[in-house]
C-alpha positions as CSV (number, residue, x, y, z in Angstrom):
1,M,3.2,-39.8,16.0
2,T,2.7,-41.9,12.6
3,S,-0.2,-44.1,14.9
4,V,-2.1,-41.9,16.4
5,M,-2.4,-39.5,12.2
6,R,-3.5,-42.9,11.1
7,K,-6.2,-44.1,14.4
8,A,-7.0,-40.3,13.9
9,F,-7.1,-40.0,9.6
10,G,-7.5,-43.4,8.5
11,G,-10.1,-45.9,8.2
12,R,-13.9,-44.9,7.4
13,G,-14.3,-41.7,7.7
14,G,-10.8,-39.9,7.7
15,L,-10.5,-38.1,5.3
16,A,-14.3,-36.7,6.0
17,R,-11.8,-36.1,9.3
18,L,-9.4,-34.5,7.8
19,L,-10.6,-32.2,5.4
20,G,-12.8,-30.9,8.5
21,A,-9.4,-30.9,10.7
22,L,-8.7,-28.8,7.5
23,V,-11.0,-27.1,6.9
24,L,-10.4,-25.9,11.1
25,V,-7.0,-24.8,11.4
26,G,-7.0,-22.8,8.1
27,T,-10.8,-21.0,9.4
28,A,-8.5,-20.4,12.5
29,A,-5.0,-19.1,11.0
30,S,-6.7,-16.9,8.8
31,Q,-9.3,-14.6,12.0
32,H,-4.6,-13.5,12.5
33,P,-4.4,-10.6,12.0
34,N,-0.8,-11.5,10.9
35,P,-0.1,-10.5,7.6
36,S,1.6,-14.2,7.4
37,F,-1.4,-15.7,8.2
38,S,-3.2,-14.4,5.4
39,R,-1.8,-16.8,3.0
40,V,-4.5,-19.7,3.9
41,Q,-7.2,-17.2,2.4
42,R,-5.2,-16.7,-0.9
43,I,-5.4,-20.7,-1.6
44,D,-9.4,-20.1,-1.1
45,I,-10.2,-18.0,-4.0
46,F,-13.9,-18.1,-3.6
47,S,-13.3,-17.7,0.9
48,A,-16.4,-20.1,0.9
49,L,-13.7,-22.7,3.1
50,F,-12.7,-20.7,5.4
51,P,-15.0,-17.7,6.6
52,N,-13.5,-15.0,7.8
53,W,-15.6,-14.1,10.9
54,R,-13.8,-10.1,10.9
55,F,-16.5,-9.4,8.3
56,F,-17.9,-7.0,10.0
57,A,-14.6,-5.8,11.9
58,P,-11.9,-6.8,9.9
59,E,-10.2,-3.2,11.7
60,P,-11.5,-3.2,15.3
61,A,-11.8,-0.2,17.0
62,Q,-9.2,0.8,19.0
63,H,-10.8,4.3,20.9
64,D,-13.9,5.2,22.2
65,Y,-15.3,9.1,20.7
66,H,-15.8,11.3,23.5
67,I,-17.9,14.5,22.3
68,T,-18.0,17.4,24.1
69,Y,-20.0,21.1,23.9
70,R,-20.3,24.3,25.5
71,V,-22.9,27.0,24.8
72,L,-22.8,30.7,24.0
73,D,-25.2,32.0,26.9
74,A,-27.8,35.8,26.2
75,A,-25.0,37.4,28.1
76,G,-22.3,36.0,25.2
77,E,-19.9,34.0,28.0
78,A,-19.3,30.7,27.6
79,S,-19.8,28.5,29.6
80,P,-17.1,24.8,30.1
81,W,-17.6,21.5,28.3
82,R,-19.9,19.5,29.5
83,L,-19.4,16.1,27.6
84,V,-22.6,13.9,25.5
85,E,-23.0,10.2,27.1
86,V,-22.9,8.5,24.4
87,I,-21.9,5.0,24.9
88,A,-23.9,3.5,27.7
89,G,-22.3,1.1,30.4
90,R,-22.9,-2.9,29.5
91,T,-24.4,-5.4,31.2
92,P,-24.2,-9.8,30.7
93,W,-27.9,-9.4,29.2
94,Q,-26.2,-7.0,25.6
95,I,-24.7,-10.1,24.2
96,A,-27.9,-11.0,23.4
97,W,-29.9,-8.2,22.7
98,F,-28.6,-4.9,22.4
99,P,-30.1,-2.4,20.1
100,G,-29.2,0.7,22.2
101,R,-25.4,0.2,20.6
102,R,-26.6,1.4,17.3
103,P,-26.7,5.4,18.2
104,E,-23.0,5.0,19.5
105,K,-22.3,3.1,16.7
106,A,-23.6,5.8,14.2
107,I,-21.9,8.5,16.3
108,F,-18.4,6.3,15.7
109,D,-18.8,6.2,12.1
110,I,-19.7,10.3,12.6
111,C,-17.0,10.9,14.2
112,S,-14.2,8.7,11.7
113,E,-15.4,9.8,8.6
114,L,-15.1,13.6,10.2
115,I,-11.9,13.1,11.2
116,S,-11.2,10.9,7.2
117,T,-11.5,14.6,6.2
118,L,-9.8,16.6,8.2
119,D,-7.4,17.9,5.8
120,R,-10.0,19.4,3.5
121,G,-10.8,22.0,6.2
122,F,-13.4,23.2,7.6
123,A,-15.1,25.1,4.4
124,E,-15.4,22.0,3.1
125,I,-16.5,19.7,6.1
126,V,-19.6,21.8,7.2
127,K,-21.0,20.8,3.8
128,L,-20.2,17.2,4.7
129,P,-23.9,15.1,5.7
130,S,-21.4,13.8,8.4
131,Y,-21.6,16.9,10.2
132,K,-24.5,17.9,9.8
133,M,-26.0,15.5,11.5
134,L,-23.6,15.2,14.1
135,R,-24.4,19.3,14.7
136,E,-28.1,18.6,14.9
137,F,-27.3,15.5,17.1
138,I,-25.7,18.4,19.3
139,R,-28.0,21.5,18.8
140,K,-30.7,18.6,20.4
141,E,-28.6,17.9,22.5
142,V,-28.2,21.3,24.1
143,R,-32.4,22.1,24.1
144,S,-33.0,18.9,26.0
145,A,-30.0,20.2,28.6
146,G,-32.9,22.8,29.9
147,L,-29.6,25.4,30.0
148,G,-31.8,28.5,29.3
149,E,-30.7,30.9,26.8
150,V,-28.8,29.8,24.5
151,R,-27.5,31.9,21.2
152,G,-25.2,29.4,20.2
153,F,-22.5,26.2,20.6
154,Q,-19.2,24.7,19.3
155,F,-18.6,21.1,20.7
156,A,-15.2,19.2,19.8
157,L,-14.7,15.6,19.5
158,A,-12.3,14.2,21.0
159,R,-10.3,10.1,20.9
160,H,-9.4,8.3,23.5
161,T,-8.5,4.5,24.3
162,G,-11.3,3.4,26.1
163,Y,-11.3,1.9,29.1
164,D,-7.4,2.7,29.7
165,E,-7.6,5.5,31.8
166,S,-3.6,5.7,31.2
167,S,-3.8,8.1,28.9
168,D,-5.2,11.7,28.3
169,P,-8.6,12.1,25.3
170,E,-7.1,13.7,22.3
171,I,-8.9,16.4,20.9
172,I,-8.8,16.5,17.5
173,F,-11.8,18.7,16.0
174,V,-13.2,21.7,17.4
175,S,-16.3,23.1,15.1
176,P,-16.6,26.4,14.7
177,Y,-19.2,28.5,16.5
178,T,-23.0,27.3,15.7
179,P,-26.2,29.7,16.3
180,M,-29.0,27.4,18.6
181,V,-31.3,29.0,15.7
182,D,-30.4,27.6,11.7
183,A,-30.1,30.3,9.5
184,A,-32.1,27.8,6.9
185,R,-34.6,27.0,8.6
186,T,-35.9,30.5,9.3
187,A,-35.4,32.4,5.8
188,P,-38.6,32.6,3.8
189,T,-38.7,30.1,1.2
190,G,-40.7,31.9,-1.5
191,T,-41.6,35.8,-2.0
192,A,-44.6,37.1,-2.5
193,R,-46.3,38.5,-5.5
């Protein structure tokens, strides 16, 4: 073993090979999710030696969000729940170029924010920008679905494990009824003199 080590790290450039090997092993160890491997990163106080390739996803998502909605028609009848197709199928080309992923990521982030604030109750949740964006996204979906005259809608968020079909989706949020016409947009903005 020592002769192999001397051959690999001895002689001209041996120190550079040794340092390179240490950085490679340290980088690989710092990527491991087990907290005991984080000791390697504590050595690197400036985060310059051991890059963390999990920068954009330090805690990777382990589920998808599904959005469903139902509408209230002119007669006051509620429709069955409809799934909003947010997640597109993957193709090999998307490894290099996938701008269509941005809307999926936006919906995921909005849903994550809403879920983190569920303990505040509906009165506070409906004031959040994330709720308003999701509500308007659903309003647009309802309008583009060509369902005829619609008085309002309701939407629900479900969490699912993605491609793992062994578990059923878990309903985690159901919105209050939302009129199709936004009252704030139709209200007069000023008074005539």
